[in-house]
C-alpha positions in Angstrom: -43.7 -12.3 -39.7 -45.1 -11.9 -36.0 -42.1 -13.8 -34.8 -39.6 -11.7 -36.6 -41.1 -8.7 -35.2 -41.2 -10.4 -31.7 -37.4 -11.2 -32.1 -36.7 -7.7 -33.2 -38.4 -6.5 -30.3 -36.4 -9.2 -27.9 -33.1 -7.6 -29.4 -34.0 -4.0 -28.8 -34.9 -4.9 -25.2 -32.0 -6.6 -24.7 -29.6 -3.8 -25.9 -31.5 -1.0 -24.1 -32.8 -2.2 -20.8 -29.4 -2.4 -19.3 -28.9 1.3 -20.6 -31.8 2.6 -18.4 -30.2 3.2 -15.1 -27.2 5.1 -16.3 -29.1 7.1 -18.7 -31.5 7.8 -15.7 -28.4 8.9 -14.0 -27.2 11.0 -16.8 -30.6 12.8 -17.2 -30.5 13.8 -13.5 -27.0 15.2 -13.5 -27.9 17.2 -16.6 -31.0 18.6 -14.9 -28.8 19.6 -11.6 -26.3 21.1 -13.9 -28.6 23.3 -16.0 -30.2 24.6 -12.7 -27.1 25.5 -10.9 -25.8 26.9 -14.0 -28.9 29.1 -14.0 -28.2 30.3 -10.4 -25.1 32.0 -11.4 -22.6 33.2 -14.1 -19.2 31.9 -12.8 -19.4 28.2 -13.8 -21.7 27.3 -16.7 -23.7 24.2 -16.9 -21.3 22.2 -19.1 -18.4 22.6 -16.5 -21.1 21.5 -13.6 -22.0 18.8 -15.6 -18.2 17.6 -16.0 -17.8 18.1 -12.3 -21.0 16.1 -11.6 -19.5 13.3 -13.6 -16.4 13.4 -12.1 -17.8 13.1 -8.6 -19.9 10.1 -9.6 -16.9 8.2 -11.5 -14.5 8.4 -8.4 -17.5 7.5 -6.0 -18.5 3.9 -4.6 -21.8 5.0 -6.2 -20.4 4.4 -9.9 -21.7 0.5 -10.0 -21.5 -1.6 -13.1 -25.0 -1.0 -13.5 -24.9 2.5 -14.2 -22.0 2.1 -16.3 -23.0 1.0 -19.8 -25.9 4.0 -19.8 -23.5 6.8 -18.9 -21.2 5.7 -21.3 -23.4 5.1 -24.2 -23.4 7.7 -26.9 -20.9 10.4 -25.0 -19.0 11.3 -28.2 -22.1 11.5 -30.4 -23.8 13.7 -27.9 -21.0 16.0 -27.7 -21.1 16.4 -31.4 -24.5 16.6 -31.8 -24.4 19.3 -29.3 -21.7 21.1 -31.4 -23.8 20.9 -34.5 -26.9 22.6 -32.8 -24.5 25.2 -31.8 -24.3 26.4 -35.3 -28.0 27.8 -34.8 -26.6 30.6 -32.6 -24.5 32.0 -35.3 -25.6 34.3 -38.2 -22.9 35.2 -40.5 -24.4 38.7 -41.2 -24.1 39.9 -37.8 -20.3 38.4 -37.7 -19.7 40.4 -41.3 -21.1 43.4 -39.8 -17.9 44.0 -37.5 -15.9 45.0 -40.6 -12.9 43.5 -41.9 -10.4 44.8 -39.4 -12.2 43.3 -36.4 -12.9 40.1 -38.3 -9.1 40.0 -39.1 -8.4 40.7 -35.4 -10.5 37.8 -34.6 -8.8 35.3 -36.8 -5.4 36.5 -36.0 -5.8 36.1 -32.1 -7.6 32.8 -32.5 -4.7 31.3 -34.6 -1.8 33.1 -32.7 -3.3 31.8 -29.3 -4.0 28.3 -30.8 -0.4 27.9 -31.9 1.1 29.7 -28.9 -0.7 27.3 -26.3 -0.1 24.3 -28.5 3.7 24.9 -28.7 4.0 25.7 -25.1 2.0 23.1 -24.0 4.0 20.4 -25.8 7.3 21.8 -24.5 5.9 21.6 -20.9 5.2 18.1 -21.1 1.6 17.9 -22.3 0.6 15.4 -24.7 0.0 16.5 -28.1 -3.7 15.9 -27.7 -4.0 17.3 -24.3 -2.3 20.4 -25.6 -4.5 20.4 -28.3 -7.5 20.7 -26.5 -5.8 23.4 -24.3 -5.3 25.1 -27.3 -8.8 25.0 -28.6 -10.5 25.8 -25.1 -8.7 28.8 -24.7 -8.3 30.3 -28.0 -11.9 29.4 -29.3 -14.7 28.8 -27.2 -14.0 27.2 -23.8 -15.5 23.7 -23.1 -17.4 23.8 -26.5 -14.3 23.8 -28.5 -12.7 20.9 -26.1 -15.9 18.8 -26.8 -15.5 19.6 -30.5 -11.9 18.5 -30.8 -11.7 15.5 -28.2 -12.8 12.9 -30.9 -10.5 14.4 -33.5 -7.3 14.1 -31.5 -8.6 11.0 -29.4 -7.7 12.7 -26.3 -8.4 10.7 -23.1 -11.0 11.7 -20.6 -8.3 13.0 -18.0 -6.8 15.4 -21.0 -10.5 16.5 -21.5 -11.3 17.3 -17.9 -8.0 19.1 -17.3 -8.5 21.4 -20.6 -12.3 22.3 -19.2 -10.6 22.9 -15.6 -8.0 25.3 -16.8 -10.6 27.2 -19.1 -12.9 27.4 -16.3 -10.2 28.7 -13.8 -8.3 31.2 -15.8 -11.9 32.4 -17.4 -13.3 33.1 -13.9 -10.2 35.0 -13.2 -10.7 37.2 -16.2 -13.8 37.8 -15.3 -12.5 39.7 -12.0 -9.2 41.4 -13.7 -10.2 42.7 -17.0 -12.8 45.2 -15.1 -9.9 46.0 -13.3 -7.7 46.5 -15.5 -10.1 48.6 -17.8 -10.4 50.9 -14.9 -6.9 51.6 -15.1 -6.5 51.6 -19.0 -9.7 54.1 -19.4 -10.8 52.0 -22.6 -14.0 53.1 -24.2 -17.0 50.7 -24.1 -17.0 49.5 -27.5 -12.9 48.6 -27.0 -13.7 47.0 -23.8 -16.4 45.1 -25.4 -14.2 43.9 -28.1 -11.2 43.0 -25.5 -13.6 41.2 -23.6 -15.0 39.1 -26.5 -11.4 38.6 -27.7 -9.3 37.7 -24.3 -12.1 35.4 -22.4 -12.5 31.8 -22.9 -16.2 30.9 -22.4 -19.5 32.9 -23.7 -21.1 33.0 -20.4 -17.8 34.4 -18.7 -17.7 37.1 -21.6 -21.1 38.4 -20.6 -20.3 38.4 -17.2 -17.2 40.4 -17.6 -18.4 42.9 -20.4 -22.0 43.3 -18.5 -19.8 45.4 -16.0 -19.2 48.3 -18.8 -22.9 48.5 -19.8 -25.0 47.5 -22.7 -22.7 48.9 -25.3 -19.8 46.6 -24.4 -21.9 43.6 -23.7 -23.5 43.8 -27.3 -20.0 44.2 -28.9 -18.4 41.6 -26.9 -21.0 39.1 -27.5 -20.8 39.4 -31.2 -16.9 39.3 -31.4 -17.2 36.3 -29.2 -19.6 34.5 -31.4 -17.1 35.4 -34.2 -14.3 33.1 -32.3 -16.9 30.5 -32.0 -17.4 30.4 -35.7 -13.6 29.7 -35.8 -14.2 26.4 -34.4 -15.1 25.0 -37.9 -11.7 25.9 -39.6 -9.9 24.8 -36.8 -11.4 21.4 -36.2 -10.7 21.0 -40.3 -7.4 21.7 -40.1 -6.7 19.5 -37.0 -8.2 16.6 -38.4 -6.1 17.0 -41.6 -3.0 17.2 -39.2 -3.9 13.9 -37.3 -4.5 12.1 -40.8 -0.8 13.2 -42.1 0.9 12.5 -38.8 1.1 9.0 -38.8 1.9 9.1 -42.5 4.7 11.2 -41.6 6.2 8.8 -39.3 5.2 10.3 -36.4 3.8 7.0 -34.5 5.6 7.6 -31.3 3.6 10.7 -30.6 0.5 9.9 -31.7 -2.7 8.8 -29.4 -2.7 5.3 -30.9 0.9 4.7 -30.0 0.6 6.3 -26.1 -2.4 4.4 -25.2 -1.5 1.2 -27.1 -5.0 1.4 -29.4 -5.3 0.8 -32.8 -5.1 3.7 -34.9 -8.6 5.1 -36.3 -9.4 6.7 -39.4 -9.7 10.5 -39.1 -12.2 11.8 -41.7 -10.6 14.7 -43.8 -13.3 17.0 -42.8 -15.3 15.4 -39.8 -19.2 15.3 -40.2 -19.7 17.3 -37.0 -18.0 20.1 -38.9 -20.1 20.0 -41.8 -23.2 19.8 -39.9 -21.9 22.9 -37.6 -21.5 25.0 -41.0 -24.8 23.8 -42.5 -26.5 24.9 -39.2 -24.9 28.4 -39.6 -25.7 28.6 -43.2 -29.3 27.9 -42.0 -29.3 30.6 -39.3 -27.8 33.1 -41.7 -30.9 32.9 -43.9 -33.3 34.4 -41.5 -35.7 32.0 -42.1 -35.7 29.9 -38.6 -38.2 31.3 -36.4 -36.9 32.5 -32.7 -39.1 29.9 -30.9 -36.9 27.5 -32.9 -33.7 29.0 -32.0 -34.2 29.2 -28.6 -35.3 25.3 -28.7 -32.3 24.7 -30.4 -30.2 26.4 -27.8 -31.6 24.5 -25.1 -31.3 21.4 -26.8 -27.4 22.2 -27.6 -27.0 22.9 -24.0 -28.6 19.8 -23.0 -26.5 17.5 -25.1 -23.4 18.9 -24.5 -24.0 18.7 -20.8 -25.1 14.9 -21.0 -21.8 14.4 -23.2 -19.8 15.9 -20.4 -21.5 14.2 -17.7 -20.5 11.0 -19.5 -16.8 12.1 -20.0 -16.5 13.0 -16.3 -17.6 9.9 -14.9 -14.5 8.2 -16.7 -11.9 10.5 -15.1 -9.4 9.2 -12.6 -9.2 12.4 -10.5 -5.9 11.1 -8.9 -4.3 11.0 -12.3 -5.6 14.5 -13.0 -4.0 16.0 -9.9 -0.7 14.3 -10.6 -0.6 15.9 -14.0 -2.4 19.1 -13.1 0.5 21.5 -12.5 1.7 21.5 -16.0 -1.9 22.4 -17.1 -2.1 25.4 -14.8 1.3 26.7 -16.1 0.1 26.3 -19.5 -3.3 28.1 -18.7 -1.5 31.0 -17.2 0.8 31.6 -20.0 -2.1 31.3 -22.5 -4.3 33.4 -20.7 -1.6 36.0 -20.4 -0.7 35.6 -24.1 -4.2 36.0 -25.3 -5.3 39.0 -23.1 -1.9 40.8 -24.4 -2.3 40.2 -28.2 -6.0 41.0 -28.2 -5.2 44.2 -26.1 -2.8 45.3 -28.3 -5.2 44.3 -31.6 -7.9 46.4 -29.9 -5.8 49.7 -29.4 -5.0 49.2 -33.1 -8.3 49.1 -34.5 -9.8 51.3 -31.9 -7.4 53.2 -30.1 -9.7 55.5 -28.1 
């Protein structure tokens, strides 16, 4: 019995010891990204973590000793972070917006997703890359990109490109929407609705809506959380689409055909989506104490940042630069489209 235990311990050490240097670097990268993210409101900690990973991966410091630990569990960390993100959403708060506003949220997300996916593929992005752009711009920025990355089997360069575009155009919207609001003369409620519908990242929404006061900020935050909730159905539909495409004979456009990798089985509804919905349901009961919600929020940020750092380390920045112009064009068109349809919807629902 002792010998069997010793053997198991030896196996465990053999598997884990090589991971320690890389995991230490990931932990340091996450700590720095969270610290830098707290110092300003333009770049979130997830984006910073991705950037730090890119810097490491494209430097001479990314040695073979670091790679196993940095790569370990990247996809699992991202999905665990998305699951915990569900604890930030309470259905009663979303439903209190009313049918018209809820319908507007769904319409904006669906129309923006379909538009961005179509334009992205027409302008030369892969289906996986266009899907990540569509998710990031229409739902909730980097978190949505992380959620769909594994479903569509996108490569690290496609993921980085989508996150970069969300960051670029979300930052532009932080500056542009308050200026446009000054010209349009929207009420605080209407501007809050527009900010929540049109801007990509939660932090970016807060930065823009906060310029119009507490009322606009409160409305924008709840609207934005309503968009975040759309991550679950969009991920489920995307997963179903990925399952059906090879069966329809679309092998030449599939990721497996593009990369030469064997096709992987995509679950009908990914487990992390079910976990996300379970966390939303748990939060909606009102039984989770506030300290636990705050802890879960911090944990979600740390998990997502760790996953983003791992993704960034696998990115070839030269390849990203070569394909960047198409993504820039797609991002611009998607941002203009979403801003336009969301403003039209806001004026219809709340014309004052």
